[in-house]
C-alpha positions in Angstrom: -9.6 22.8 67.0 -9.4 26.6 66.3 -8.1 26.0 62.8 -10.8 23.5 62.2 -13.6 25.8 63.2 -12.0 28.5 61.1 -12.0 26.2 58.2 -15.7 25.4 58.9 -16.7 29.0 59.2 -14.9 29.9 55.8 -16.8 27.1 54.1 -20.0 28.3 55.5 -19.3 31.9 54.2 -22.4 33.0 52.0 -20.2 33.7 49.1 -18.7 30.3 48.9 -22.2 28.9 49.4 -23.5 30.8 46.5 -20.4 29.9 44.5 -21.2 26.2 45.1 -24.8 26.7 44.1 -23.7 28.5 41.0 -21.3 25.7 40.0 -23.9 23.1 40.7 -26.4 25.1 38.5 -23.8 25.0 35.5 -23.4 21.4 36.0 -27.2 20.9 35.7 -27.1 23.0 32.4 -24.1 20.8 31.1 -26.3 17.6 32.0 -29.3 19.1 30.2 -27.2 20.0 27.1 -25.9 16.5 27.0 -29.2 14.9 27.1 -30.7 17.2 24.3 -27.6 16.4 22.2 -28.3 12.7 22.6 -31.9 13.2 21.9 -31.1 15.1 18.7 -28.8 12.4 17.6 -31.5 9.7 18.2 -34.0 11.7 16.1 -31.5 12.0 13.4 -30.9 15.8 13.7 -27.2 16.3 13.3 -27.2 20.2 13.0 -29.1 20.4 16.2 -27.0 17.9 17.8 -23.9 20.0 17.0 -25.5 23.2 18.6 -26.0 21.4 21.8 -22.4 19.9 21.7 -20.8 23.2 21.1 -22.8 24.6 23.9 -21.8 21.9 26.2 -18.1 22.3 25.4 -18.4 26.1 26.1 -20.1 25.3 29.5 -17.4 22.8 30.4 -14.9 25.6 30.0 -17.0 27.9 32.2 -17.4 25.2 35.0 -13.5 24.8 34.9 -13.0 28.5 35.3 -15.5 28.9 38.1 -14.0 25.9 40.1 -10.6 27.7 39.8 -12.3 31.0 40.8 -13.9 29.2 43.7 -10.6 28.0 45.0 -9.1 31.5 44.9 -12.3 32.9 46.4 -11.8 30.8 49.5 -8.1 31.8 49.8 -8.9 35.5 49.4 -11.6 35.3 52.1 -9.3 33.5 54.5 -6.6 36.2 53.9 -9.2 39.0 54.2 -8.5 40.4 50.8 -12.1 41.4 50.1 -11.6 43.2 46.7 -9.9 40.1 45.2 -12.5 37.9 46.7 -15.2 40.1 45.0 -13.4 39.8 41.7 -13.5 36.0 41.9 -17.1 36.1 43.0 -18.0 38.2 39.9 -16.2 35.7 37.6 -18.6 33.0 38.9 -21.7 35.0 38.7 -20.8 35.9 35.0 -20.1 32.4 34.3 -23.5 31.1 35.4 -25.3 33.7 33.5 -23.3 32.8 30.4 -24.1 29.0 30.9 -27.8 29.9 30.9 -27.3 31.9 27.9 -25.7 29.0 26.1 -28.6 26.8 27.0 -31.2 29.3 25.7 -29.3 29.7 22.4 -28.7 26.0 21.9 -32.4 25.4 22.6 -33.4 27.9 19.8 -31.2 26.0 17.2 -33.3 24.3 14.6 -32.3 21.7 12.2 -32.9 24.1 9.2 -30.9 26.9 11.0 -28.2 25.7 13.1 -26.1 28.1 15.2 -23.4 28.9 12.7 -20.1 31.1 13.1 -20.4 34.8 12.1 -18.8 35.8 8.8 -17.2 39.1 8.7 -15.3 41.4 6.5 -15.2 39.2 3.4 -14.1 36.1 5.1 -13.8 33.1 2.9 -13.7 30.4 5.6 -15.9 29.8 8.5 -14.7 31.5 11.7 -14.3 29.4 14.7 -17.4 29.4 16.9 -16.9 31.1 20.2 -19.3 32.2 23.0 -21.3 35.5 22.7 -20.6 38.5 24.9 -21.7 38.2 28.5 -24.2 40.8 30.0 -21.9 41.6 33.0 -18.8 43.6 32.6 -15.4 41.9 32.4 -12.9 42.5 35.1 -9.5 44.2 34.2 -6.5 42.3 33.3 -4.4 41.1 36.2 -1.4 38.9 36.0 -1.8 35.5 37.5 1.4 34.5 39.3 2.2 31.2 40.9 5.3 30.8 43.0 6.8 34.1 41.8 6.6 33.2 38.1 4.1 33.3 35.3 2.9 29.7 34.1 4.0 29.0 30.7 1.1 27.9 28.1 2.9 26.0 25.5 1.9 26.4 21.8 0.1 22.9 21.8 -1.9 24.0 24.8 -3.0 27.3 23.2 -3.9 25.4 19.9 -6.2 23.0 21.9 -7.9 25.8 23.8 -8.8 27.4 20.5 -9.9 24.1 18.9 -12.0 23.3 21.9 -13.8 26.6 21.6 -14.7 25.3 18.1 -16.3 22.3 19.8 -14.1 19.7 18.2 -13.3 16.3 19.9 -10.4 16.3 22.2 -8.6 13.6 20.2 -7.8 16.0 17.4 -4.2 17.1 16.8 -5.0 20.7 17.6 -1.9 22.3 15.9 -2.3 20.2 12.8 -5.9 21.0 12.5 -5.1 24.7 12.7 -2.3 24.5 10.3 -4.6 22.9 7.7 -6.8 26.0 8.0 -3.9 28.4 7.8 -4.1 29.4 11.3 -0.7 29.9 12.8 1.2 32.5 14.9 3.4 34.8 12.8 6.5 32.7 13.7 4.6 29.4 13.2 3.8 26.7 15.6 6.4 25.4 18.0 4.9 22.7 20.4 7.4 23.4 23.2 7.5 27.2 22.9 5.7 29.3 25.5 2.9 31.2 23.9 2.8 35.0 24.0 0.0 37.6 24.0 0.9 38.3 20.4 0.5 34.6 19.5 -3.0 34.5 21.0 -3.9 37.8 19.1 -2.6 36.5 15.8 -4.2 32.9 16.2 -7.6 34.3 17.2 -7.7 37.0 14.5 -6.8 34.4 11.8 -9.3 31.8 13.3 -12.1 34.4 13.1 -11.1 35.3 9.5 -10.5 38.9 10.2 -8.7 40.7 7.5 -5.3 41.6 8.6 -2.5 41.8 6.1 0.3 39.2 6.5 3.0 41.8 6.6 1.3 43.7 9.5 2.8 43.5 13.1 1.0 41.7 15.9 -0.4 44.9 17.1 -2.7 45.1 14.1 -4.2 41.8 15.0 -4.9 43.0 18.5 -6.6 46.1 17.1 -8.7 43.9 14.7 -9.7 41.8 17.7 -10.6 44.9 19.7 -12.7 46.3 16.9 -14.5 42.9 16.5 -15.7 43.1 20.2 -13.2 40.9 22.0 -11.9 42.3 25.4 -8.2 42.0 24.6 -7.2 45.0 26.6 -9.1 43.7 29.6 -7.9 40.1 29.4 -4.4 40.0 27.8 -1.1 41.5 28.9 0.5 43.9 26.6 2.9 43.2 23.7 4.9 40.0 23.5 4.5 39.0 27.2 4.1 35.3 28.1 0.6 34.2 28.6 -0.9 31.7 30.9 -3.6 29.0 30.3 -6.0 30.9 32.8 -5.7 34.2 31.0 -6.6 32.5 27.6 -9.4 30.7 29.1 -10.8 33.9 30.7 -10.3 35.7 27.4 -12.5 33.1 25.5 -15.0 33.2 28.3 -15.6 36.8 27.9 -16.9 36.2 24.4 -17.5 38.5 21.5 -20.0 41.3 20.7 -22.3 40.9 17.8 
């Protein structure tokens, strides 16, 4: 009985109630985006429909991140680690603000002037579309460890995270699509290999069309991303360290400066 009452008390914690409300709001935003997408297709407005589809994909990622953060928030509250709980709470707060921002941006998208990827530094191909920078500060990088080890994000998983940020359907062969656009890690794609922080930096820099010489080391790609406005130092481990799916998702969710 004591354990049951403790669990109920935890679920009634105001931080968890607010997290549930924020996640519910993001789901409402996703439903609204989906309805607007269908309406645009019905009215023969493909460019406007694409705007809403891309925003829906971004909000999907935010919901997944927030559900994970909500899980850890409950654990940290149970363990009494308030600083960690505050960090997870901040992730959810930032996510709901981002979801609202995506809805506003998509709603402003017209058929004549759709949301398009930025072009920078003489880029010859369109950069992948990714969310804009949140108004709340990003939290410092912290290694996520499960069972004493860092989860391994395979190359095919990394490729699909990047492709989803572009808003492409899930049935795409993600690695093949990126290869066709000359977007590869320095050592090439290996579906079963664990992705590293260097792989992430190289792939994202190439996806964004940032100008970095092919003979440059991975650190040059990290620098290019940092100058572009991506919070690589806050969200990625240093050097050639292995990367987890959650870390990549959080990196993509922080977005880019404009």
